[in-house]
N, C-alpha and C positions, 0 to 999 in steps of 0.2 A: 146975239152976243157972240163974239169970237173968243174962243179959248185957245190960249197959246200953250203948246206942249213942248217942253224942253226935251231935246234928244237924251236918251238914257246913256249913261256912262257905264260900260261893263265893269263889274266889281271883280277885283283880283281875288283868288282864293286865299284863305288864311294859311300862311306858311308856318309849318311847325318845325322847330329845331330839335334835333335828337342829340343827346349827349354822346360823345365819341371818345374812344380811347386810342391815342396815337403813340407811336414810337418815333423818336427823332435822334439825330446824332449831331452834336456841336461841331462846327467846322474848324476845329483847332488846327488841322493840318491842310486846310483848303489851299489849293494852288492850281494854276493852269500850266502844267509842265509838259503836256502832250496834247495831241489833237485826235479825238476819236469821234467827233461830230462837227457839223459845220459851224457851231457857235464858238468853238475853242480855238484860240490863237495864243500859243505860248509866248510869242514875241510881245504881245500886249500885256502879259502878266496879270496878276490879281492881287488885291489888297486883303490879306487874311483878316486883319483887325476889323476892317469895314464889313467883310462877309460875316464875321461873328456878330457884330452889332446888329446887322440886318436880320440874321437868324434869330437872335434873342428877341427882337421885336415881333417876329412871326410867332415864336413860342409864347410870348406874353399875350398876343392876340387870342390864341387858342385858350389859354388859361382864363382870360377875361370872359370868353364866351361860355365858360363852364366845362370845358373838355378836360380830360385827363391826358397828361403828357408824360411819358416815360422816356428814359434816356439810355442809349447804348454808348459805351465808351468809344471815342474815335481812336483808330489805330494809326501809328506813324506809317508813312509810306502809302497810305490810301487817301489821297486828296479828295476823291469823289464819294467817300463813305458818308458824307453829309446827306447824300441823296438816298434817304432811307427807304423811299417807296420802291426802289429797285431791288431791295434786299430779300423780299419774299412776297407771298400772297397768303393772307390769313382769312379764312372764311369758316364760320361755324366752329371755331376752335381748332381747326385743322390747318396745317401749314404746308404749302407747296414752296419748297426752297428755290433759290435763284442759282443760275449757272450763267455767268457773264460771257458775252461774245469776245470781248477784248481782254488780253492777259493782264493789262494794267489794273483791272478791277476784279480779277478772279478770286482774290482772297476775301472779298466782301460777302459773297454768298455763304460760305461756312461760318463767318463771324456772326451774321444775322441769325442763321439757323441755330447756332449754339446759344445765343442770347434767348431766343424764343423757347428752346427746350428747357433752359434753366428757369425761365419765367413760368413754366408749368404747361406749356403747349406740348403735349405728349406725342401727338400724331404729326411728326415732322418728316416729310418725304424729301429725300435727296433726289433731285431731278435727274432723269436720264437724257433730257434734251435741253438745249440752250434756251433760257428765258430770263427776262430781267424784271421779275416780280410785278409789282403794281405799276411799273412803267408801262407794261403792255397788257395788264389784266385789270379791268375796272368792274367792280361788283355792283350790280343792281339788285332789286328785291328778289327777282325770279331767275335771273341769268347773269352770266359774266361776259362782258365784251372783251375780246382778245385781239391785240394787234399783231401783225406780222409784216415782213417786208424788209426790215432793216436789222432788228436785234433778236427777236424771238422766233424760234422755229415753229412751223405749223404743227409739228408732232407734239410740241409742248402743250398745245391747246387741248388735244385729246388726253394727254397725261394728266393735266389739271382737272379736266372734267371727271375722269375716273377716280381721282383721289378725293375731290371735293364734293362729288355728287350733285353738281349743279350744271345746267346746260351752259355750254360755252359757244359764243357766236364769233366767228372769225371775221376780222376786218383787215383789209390790206392797205397799208400805208404806201404812198408813192412819192412824197416830197421829202428829200433828205433833211430839210430843216425840222421836220416833224417825225423824228426817227423813233419815238415812242408814242404809243397811243395817248398817253396822258399829256402830251404836248398839243394834241389836236382835238381832244374831247374830254369833257368831265361830266359826271352825273350831277344833275341839279337836285335830284332826290332819288328815291328808289325806283321811280317809274319814267323819268324823263332826263334828257341830256342837253348839253350845249356842244356844238362842234363846228369846225371849219371844213366845209365840203371839199375844198381843193386839196386837202391832205390825203384824200381817199381815192381808191380806184372807182371806176364807174359802177361796177357791181356792188361794191361796199356802200357807196352812196345810196344805191337803190335799197339795200338792206336797211340802212339807217332810216330812210324815208318811210319804209313799211313799219319798222318797229316804233319809230318816234315821230309821228306825223306833226306833232306840236313842238318839236325840238326848237331850241333857240339857235339860229344860224349866225355864227360869228363872221366878221369880215377878215380879210387877209391882214389888214393893218393891226387888228387886235391879236390875231394869232401870231403875228411876227414879233410881238413883245411877250410871247408866251402867256397871253391872257387866259388861254384855256388850260393852263397848268394850275388850275384853281381847286379849292377844297370847299365843298358845300356840306352843311349839316342839315339841309332841308329848308333852312331859312336864311342863315348867314353864309355869305360866300366870300371866302378869303381869296383875294385876286390881286394880281399885279396892278399897281396904281396906274401904269401907263395905258392900260386897256380901257380907254375912256368910253368908246362906243359900246363895248360889252357891259361896262358898269351901268351905263344909262339903260340898256336893254334889260338888265337884271332888275333894276329899280322899277321899270314899267311893268314887269311881271310879278311884282310883289316880294322880290327877294331883297335882302339887306346886304349890299356889298361892304366888305371890310378891306379897303385898299392897303396894300403893303408894298414896300420897296425892297426888292431882292435883286437889284441891278448888278451887284457884284457877283452873286451866284449865277446869274444869267450868263456870265462870261464862260461858264462851263455847260450851259444849256439847261439850267435848272430854275424852277420857280417854287411856289408854295407846295404844290402836290409832290414834286420831286423830293422835297425835304420831309415828307410825311407818310409814314406807313400806318394804315389803320389796323388795329388789333381787334378783329371781330370774334367775340367769344362764342 
């Protein structure tokens, strides 16, 4: 008698969502009036009302997933203040403040630090070195990945490590389209990441391969619609809807993609993560 054995299908691990606490800023003053990254074209303009509607849908997605969303008041004259991730880095209740590269955004750093201090985060460090918060610092369970090359000074990596007491790993960005680390990489959970290799120097790619041998590697097409500017709670991944290949790859690995449309905010180089600062108590 012949026994037929069906090939086994590897089971994906059960993904666990962790409740998060986020800070966001409504884009009431959003506009594209200057160009400080390759995405921005003042001649093309931006629709503020549409940006607000897309942002509200993002906020609603977080609330539906069970996360807490707190709001900082938008300030006139700061059209990019909607990109809350750039405003600070918060780890273990400590805050490393932001100091922006371009003068157009300089007032955002003190505004976010003041809000965090008023919210009870007592240990707020005013930075000595240029850095753009979670735009270039992404927190894992045991370390912090830190980008440099376009916006954040290398010296800020050491300053953040000293203040936060967590190892910081430097990664060099080389493609101007991916001027912040959070445009080229995002944590899938506390132990693994997704990233676009072409955004990084050869040495940094080697570091990522050593640290994350099972990383999800994204295509240039998905990176080019800021698909990697995503937010994961360990199970649910809020991601730009146009990143179809990345969405399919996430599903194959057992994650639950939550597609959103932030095409208006992408005119300034922002996506879901740019709009979201995590408050880690």
